[in-house]
C-alpha angles and dihedrals in degrees: 000000000000093000095049107128094213093053092043094052093042090051091051093047094048090056093061110112105168138045089240090058090048090050091049091050091049092050090051091052092045092049091049090051091051093047088051088050089055090051091047088051091055091050091049092049091052093042091052092052091049092045092051091045097049101027093145090064090057097055090137088073122058093206144358092265092059090046093052095046094047102037101034097029096224132117113267091233090057091048092051092047090052091048089051091052091049094048094047095050093046091046092051091050090204111155119236090246090064089067090064097220096297090141134245096277091063093039090056090049091051094055091088093061111016122107133169088263099051104031094105093053094047093047090051089052092045092053091058099043136070118233095265094051092046092050091051091047091051092049091051091049091049092052093046098045102037113095112200118226133183129229118188125200127189108216137181115239094261091048091050090051091049093050093047091048092050092048092048092050093049092046089053093047096047101032094235122141095202124095089205093054091046090051090050090053091049092051093046091052 
């Protein structure tokens, strides 16, 4: 009975006496969830490569989405978000120590703006802010520093229909309303 996870967790929770202790416990759980999301993302990235490589062996599934939802039991949009987190962190090549112990929740938030060149500045900001303030600060930085460009394609009618269908499918899978964001997801995957 001593190694029962329910009893162990309940015992830890029942020992909490202050809001600061409760907040620390919550951050630890949240960080563990986000670290698990990073691991899930790595698994999804590898699984997608293997699925694409050996598609004939997965004939029970018409596409990778169906495979993920049936085999792993998670929504495709969550799987793709996790894969994006994994890819971005691996691509950046920033060691965990560079994030200065701000926790996974804030690290994941920073992925939209952090680079090798600005990681120290963003970590310093994240250390001083709560999650809500940091999120607002990141959104403001994205709006300020994101030049918008235009790319025009000339498509035949059947190509246009295929592109619009692909965008619609990705918007449905990810929950985005934006064609540009849907296109970004398609290209990343």
